[in-house]
C-alpha positions in Angstrom: 116.7 -167.7 -11.3 118.5 -170.5 -10.8 116.8 -174.0 -10.6 117.1 -175.5 -6.6 117.9 -178.8 -6.3 115.8 -181.9 -5.7 115.6 -182.9 -2.1 112.9 -185.1 -2.7 114.4 -188.5 -2.0 115.5 -187.1 1.5 114.1 -188.3 4.7 113.9 -185.2 7.1 113.0 -187.0 10.3 116.7 -187.3 10.9 118.7 -184.8 7.9 118.0 -181.5 7.8 115.5 -179.9 5.7 116.2 -177.0 4.1 114.9 -173.8 4.7 116.0 -169.9 5.0 119.0 -170.3 5.9 119.9 -172.7 3.2 117.8 -170.5 0.6 119.8 -167.1 1.9 123.1 -169.5 1.0 121.9 -170.1 -2.9 120.6 -166.4 -3.2 123.6 -164.7 -1.6 126.0 -167.6 -4.1 124.4 -166.5 -7.1 123.6 -162.7 -6.6 125.2 -160.5 -9.1 127.8 -158.7 -6.9 129.4 -162.3 -5.5 129.2 -164.1 -8.7 131.5 -161.1 -10.1 133.6 -161.2 -6.9 134.3 -165.6 -8.3 134.8 -165.3 -11.4 137.6 -162.6 -10.6 139.0 -164.2 -8.4 138.5 -167.9 -9.7 139.5 -166.6 -13.5 139.8 -169.5 -16.2 142.9 -169.5 -16.9 143.9 -170.5 -13.7 143.3 -174.0 -11.8 140.0 -175.4 -11.6 138.7 -174.5 -8.0 137.8 -176.8 -4.8 134.4 -176.2 -3.3 133.9 -177.5 0.5 130.6 -177.4 2.4 131.2 -178.6 5.8 127.9 -179.6 7.7 126.2 -180.2 4.3 123.2 -181.7 5.0 120.7 -182.5 2.2 123.2 -181.5 0.3 121.1 -178.7 -1.5 123.1 -176.0 -1.2 126.9 -178.1 -2.8 124.1 -179.7 -5.5 123.2 -176.1 -6.3 127.1 -174.6 -6.9 127.8 -177.4 -8.5 124.5 -177.5 -10.6 124.9 -174.0 -12.2 128.8 -173.7 -11.4 128.7 -171.3 -14.9 126.7 -169.0 -13.7 128.2 -168.6 -10.0 132.1 -168.7 -11.3 131.5 -168.1 -15.5 133.7 -171.3 -15.7 131.7 -175.1 -15.0 134.7 -176.8 -14.1 134.8 -176.6 -10.5 135.3 -179.7 -8.1 132.7 -180.4 -5.3 133.2 -181.9 -1.8 131.3 -182.3 0.8 131.2 -183.5 4.9 128.9 -184.2 7.6 128.5 -185.9 10.8 125.3 -187.2 10.2 126.0 -191.0 8.1 122.8 -189.9 6.9 122.9 -186.8 5.3 126.0 -188.3 3.7 124.0 -190.6 1.8 121.1 -187.9 1.2 123.7 -185.4 0.4 126.4 -187.6 -2.0 122.3 -188.7 -4.2 121.4 -184.5 -4.4 124.2 -183.5 -5.9 124.9 -186.6 -8.0 121.4 -185.7 -9.4 121.7 -182.6 -10.0 125.5 -182.7 -12.2 123.4 -185.7 -13.8 120.7 -183.3 -15.5 123.5 -181.1 -16.5 124.7 -183.8 -18.9 123.0 -182.3 -21.3 125.4 -179.8 -21.6 129.1 -180.8 -22.4 131.3 -179.0 -19.7 129.9 -179.9 -16.6 131.1 -179.6 -13.2 132.9 -182.3 -11.3 131.3 -183.8 -8.1 133.9 -185.3 -5.6 132.5 -187.3 -2.3 129.9 -186.2 0.8 132.9 -187.6 4.0 130.9 -188.4 7.4 133.2 -186.7 9.6 133.4 -184.3 12.3 133.8 -180.4 10.7 137.2 -180.1 8.3 139.2 -182.8 10.8 140.0 -184.8 7.1 140.9 -181.8 4.7 144.1 -181.3 3.5 145.3 -178.1 5.0 145.0 -175.2 2.7 143.3 -177.6 -0.3 139.8 -175.3 -0.3 139.0 -172.7 -2.6 135.5 -171.8 -2.3 134.7 -172.7 1.5 130.5 -172.7 2.8 129.8 -173.2 6.0 125.7 -173.3 7.5 126.5 -174.3 11.1 124.3 -175.2 14.1 124.0 -171.8 15.3 120.5 -171.9 17.6 121.7 -170.9 21.2 121.0 -174.0 22.7 122.2 -177.1 24.3 124.3 -179.0 22.2 123.6 -182.8 21.7 125.0 -185.9 23.6 128.1 -187.0 21.3 128.6 -190.0 23.6 125.6 -191.8 21.7 127.2 -190.7 18.8 128.7 -194.1 17.0 125.7 -196.0 17.7 123.3 -193.6 16.8 125.2 -192.3 12.9 124.0 -196.2 11.5 120.7 -198.1 11.7 120.9 -200.2 15.2 122.4 -203.9 14.6 119.1 -206.0 13.5 117.0 -203.6 12.4 115.3 -202.1 9.7 115.1 -198.2 10.4 115.7 -195.7 13.1 114.3 -195.3 16.7 113.0 -191.1 17.3 115.6 -191.3 19.8 117.5 -191.7 17.3 116.4 -189.0 14.9 116.0 -186.7 17.3 119.9 -187.0 18.0 120.7 -186.2 14.2 118.1 -183.1 14.1 119.5 -181.7 16.9 123.3 -181.6 15.5 121.9 -179.4 12.3 121.0 -176.5 15.0 121.9 -177.1 18.5 125.0 -174.8 18.7 125.6 -174.3 22.3 126.1 -171.1 24.3 125.0 -168.1 22.0 124.8 -170.8 19.2 128.6 -170.2 19.0 130.6 -173.5 20.1 130.5 -175.1 16.8 131.1 -172.4 14.5 134.0 -171.4 16.7 135.3 -174.4 16.4 134.5 -174.5 12.7 136.1 -171.2 12.2 139.9 -172.2 13.9 140.5 -174.3 11.5 139.8 -172.0 8.7 143.2 -170.2 8.1 144.5 -173.3 8.0 142.0 -175.4 5.4 141.5 -172.3 2.6 143.9 -172.2 -0.1 146.9 -169.1 0.1 146.8 -166.2 -2.4 142.8 -167.1 -3.3 140.9 -169.1 -1.0 137.1 -167.7 0.4 134.4 -168.8 2.7 131.1 -168.1 2.9 129.4 -168.8 6.7 125.9 -168.1 8.0 125.2 -166.3 11.3 122.2 -165.5 13.7 121.9 -161.9 15.4 122.7 -163.7 18.4 125.8 -165.1 17.2 126.9 -161.3 17.4 127.7 -161.4 13.7 129.5 -157.6 14.2 131.7 -159.7 17.0 132.6 -162.8 14.9 134.0 -160.4 12.5 136.4 -158.1 13.9 137.6 -161.5 15.5 138.6 -162.5 11.9 139.7 -159.3 11.1 142.0 -159.9 14.2 143.5 -163.0 12.4 146.3 -161.1 11.1 147.5 -159.0 7.9 145.2 -159.1 5.2 142.2 -161.1 6.4 138.7 -159.9 5.6 135.3 -160.6 6.8 131.6 -158.9 5.5 128.7 -159.8 5.4 127.5 -160.2 2.0 123.6 -161.8 2.8 120.5 -161.0 4.9 117.6 -162.3 5.5 114.8 -162.6 8.3 113.0 -160.7 11.4 114.7 -157.1 11.2 114.9 -157.6 14.8 115.7 -160.9 17.2 117.8 -163.2 17.0 115.9 -164.9 13.4 118.0 -162.4 11.4 120.4 -164.1 9.3 124.0 -163.2 7.5 126.1 -164.2 5.6 129.5 -163.9 6.7 132.3 -163.5 3.3 135.6 -164.4 4.2 139.0 -163.7 2.7 142.3 -162.9 3.0 144.2 -160.0 0.9 147.5 -160.2 -0.9 150.0 -158.8 1.5 
């Protein structure tokens, strides 16, 4: 079993704490089937793959991928990048990934951590630049946060030394509240995937819960056009109810 990166430095009052969904992503990405798929898709003879996690949170998933690139991809030289709408998550994730990569310094070959960008989904990403996309969205069917407060709540208030309870509550809402069917944020991100994945080899991993209606989502992805594929490659949780989790792999076969 590959080690889970440390998040002991993260304040979980305002940043999503790694949970079953996070660990399902770790298990799925490092499984023998996905490692074989990724190793074949990103052969050592090709350019280093750029890995993006949107909604990076504590950084545990991106750090895991960065620290275990050799096991997951069959190569060490991957590039890792993250985004999050929560600036406190960006700071926490940057430390998580940096520490995980630094811990690999005893090895001559290691991955390269680029940055964590504070922004909305993949709005800051150059078109067709991402080789591997990872997204653990806010998937709980709950009312969306009031985004009109975002600028004020995305930093420590001027003249203060710490965030307020209301501020922390808002920032945590960003990590789990997904609107109707838990799909409002996910649908926005799905619309961006064809534009950010690299042509010919881009692949995405998106986490869904049962109430997100994953079978319908997968068919919608296949309906994007010729060659688009979507399959469940990891599951966890209860056998019934919305808590059951699915990892859906999204990719496009060559025409």
